[in-house]
Biopython code that builds the backbone (N, CA, C, O; Angstrom):
import numpy as np
from Bio.PDB.StructureBuilder import StructureBuilder

atoms = [
    (1, "MET", "N", (63.976, 119.654, 144.798)),
    (1, "MET", "CA", (64.782, 120.888, 144.764)),
    (1, "MET", "C", (66.264, 120.532, 144.635)),
    (1, "MET", "O", (66.977, 121.066, 143.784)),
    (2, "SER", "N", (66.701, 119.631, 145.488)),
    (2, "SER", "CA", (68.131, 119.242, 145.441)),
    (2, "SER", "C", (68.434, 118.577, 144.090)),
    (2, "SER", "O", (69.551, 118.656, 143.580)),
    (3, "ARG", "N", (67.427, 117.933, 143.536)),
    (3, "ARG", "CA", (67.638, 117.254, 142.250)),
    (3, "ARG", "C", (67.960, 118.298, 141.161)),
    (3, "ARG", "O", (68.827, 118.074, 140.316)),
    (4, "THR", "N", (67.274, 119.400, 141.193)),
    (4, "THR", "CA", (67.508, 120.448, 140.178)),
    (4, "THR", "C", (68.805, 121.198, 140.479)),
    (4, "THR", "O", (69.513, 121.623, 139.566)),
    (5, "ALA", "N", (69.104, 121.352, 141.752)),
    (5, "ALA", "CA", (70.317, 122.100, 142.138)),
    (5, "ALA", "C", (71.553, 121.277, 141.774)),
    (5, "ALA", "O", (72.594, 121.832, 141.425)),
    (6, "LYS", "N", (71.433, 119.972, 141.856)),
    (6, "LYS", "CA", (72.600, 119.120, 141.541)),
    (6, "LYS", "C", (73.029, 119.292, 140.076)),
    (6, "LYS", "O", (74.182, 119.641, 139.823)),
    (7, "PRO", "N", (72.151, 119.061, 139.124)),
    (7, "PRO", "CA", (72.514, 119.207, 137.706)),
    (7, "PRO", "C", (72.879, 120.642, 137.352)),
    (7, "PRO", "O", (73.756, 120.882, 136.522)),
    (8, "GLN", "N", (72.205, 121.589, 137.982)),
    (8, "GLN", "CA", (72.482, 122.997, 137.677)),
    (8, "GLN", "C", (73.929, 123.327, 138.043)),
    (8, "GLN", "O", (74.640, 123.980, 137.279)),
    (9, "ASN", "N", (74.354, 122.870, 139.218)),
    (9, "ASN", "CA", (75.722, 123.163, 139.663)),
    (9, "ASN", "C", (76.730, 122.507, 138.732)),
    (9, "ASN", "O", (77.699, 123.139, 138.313)),
    (10, "GLY", "N", (76.501, 121.241, 138.409)),
    (10, "GLY", "CA", (77.432, 120.530, 137.530)),
    (10, "GLY", "C", (77.465, 121.169, 136.144)),
    (10, "GLY", "O", (78.526, 121.314, 135.537)),
    (11, "ARG", "N", (76.299, 121.543, 135.663)),
    (11, "ARG", "CA", (76.238, 122.139, 134.316)),
    (11, "ARG", "C", (76.974, 123.481, 134.334)),
    (11, "ARG", "O", (77.717, 123.802, 133.406)),
    (12, "ARG", "N", (76.769, 124.236, 135.364)),
    (12, "ARG", "CA", (77.406, 125.559, 135.436)),
    (12, "ARG", "C", (78.927, 125.380, 135.497)),
    (12, "ARG", "O", (79.666, 126.127, 134.856)),
    (13, "ARG", "N", (79.380, 124.414, 136.246)),
    (13, "ARG", "CA", (80.827, 124.186, 136.380)),
    (13, "ARG", "C", (81.396, 123.753, 135.022)),
    (13, "ARG", "O", (82.470, 124.198, 134.618)),
    (14, "PHE", "N", (80.670, 122.892, 134.339)),
    (14, "PHE", "CA", (81.130, 122.413, 133.026)),
    (14, "PHE", "C", (81.213, 123.573, 132.036)),
    (14, "PHE", "O", (82.171, 123.693, 131.273)),
    (15, "LEU", "N", (80.197, 124.416, 132.066)),
    (15, "LEU", "CA", (80.179, 125.566, 131.142)),
    (15, "LEU", "C", (81.367, 126.473, 131.425)),
    (15, "LEU", "O", (82.027, 126.957, 130.505)),
    (16, "ARG", "N", (81.629, 126.696, 132.700)),
    (16, "ARG", "CA", (82.740, 127.584, 133.073)),
    (16, "ARG", "C", (84.064, 126.965, 132.604)),
    (16, "ARG", "O", (84.949, 127.669, 132.117)),
    (17, "ASP", "N", (84.183, 125.663, 132.755)),
    (17, "ASP", "CA", (85.417, 124.979, 132.335)),
    (17, "ASP", "C", (85.600, 125.122, 130.819)),
    (17, "ASP", "O", (86.705, 125.375, 130.338)),
    (18, "VAL", "N", (84.526, 124.959, 130.095)),
    (18, "VAL", "CA", (84.605, 125.066, 128.620)),
    (18, "VAL", "C", (85.002, 126.486, 128.220)),
    (18, "VAL", "O", (85.834, 126.682, 127.335)),
    (19, "VAL", "N", (84.406, 127.456, 128.872)),
    (19, "VAL", "CA", (84.717, 128.863, 128.546)),
    (19, "VAL", "C", (86.176, 129.152, 128.879)),
    (19, "VAL", "O", (86.862, 129.860, 128.142)),
    (20, "ARG", "N", (86.637, 128.608, 129.977)),
    (20, "ARG", "CA", (88.035, 128.850, 130.391)),
    (20, "ARG", "C", (88.979, 128.236, 129.346)),
    (20, "ARG", "O", (89.974, 128.854, 128.969)),
    (21, "THR", "N", (88.671, 127.056, 128.896)),
    (21, "THR", "CA", (89.522, 126.402, 127.891)),
    (21, "THR", "C", (89.490, 127.187, 126.579)),
    (21, "THR", "O", (90.524, 127.390, 125.943)),
    (22, "ALA", "N", (88.311, 127.620, 126.186)),
    (22, "ALA", "CA", (88.187, 128.379, 124.926)),
    (22, "ALA", "C", (88.967, 129.689, 125.050)),
    (22, "ALA", "O", (89.665, 130.084, 124.116)),
    (23, "GLY", "N", (88.855, 130.354, 126.184)),
    (23, "GLY", "CA", (89.573, 131.626, 126.381)),
    (23, "GLY", "C", (91.083, 131.399, 126.346)),
    (23, "GLY", "O", (91.816, 132.195, 125.760)),
    (24, "GLY", "N", (91.547, 130.325, 126.964)),
    (24, "GLY", "CA", (92.990, 130.051, 126.976)),
    (24, "GLY", "C", (93.477, 129.747, 125.564)),
    (24, "GLY", "O", (94.565, 130.172, 125.175)),
    (25, "LEU", "N", (92.673, 129.012, 124.798)),
    (25, "LEU", "CA", (93.071, 128.676, 123.424)),
    (25, "LEU", "C", (93.038, 129.923, 122.545)),
    (25, "LEU", "O", (93.919, 130.139, 121.714)),
    (26, "ALA", "N", (91.997, 130.741, 122.747)),
    (26, "ALA", "CA", (91.860, 131.953, 121.926)),
    (26, "ALA", "C", (92.994, 132.898, 122.305)),
    (26, "ALA", "O", (93.097, 133.992, 121.750)),
]
sb = StructureBuilder()
sb.init_structure("model")
sb.init_model(0)
sb.init_chain("A")
sb.init_seg("    ")
for serial, (resi, resn, name, xyz) in enumerate(atoms, 1):
    if name == "N":
        sb.init_residue(resn, " ", resi, " ")
    sb.init_atom(name, np.array(xyz, "f"), 0.0, 1.0, " ", f" {name:<3s}", serial, name[0])
structure = sb.get_structure()
């Protein structure tokens, strides 16, 4: 369970960071 929660959290954070950068650039 923790194994799936670990990547999920990191992936979600990365996605949010990418969206934030794209929004700032746009």
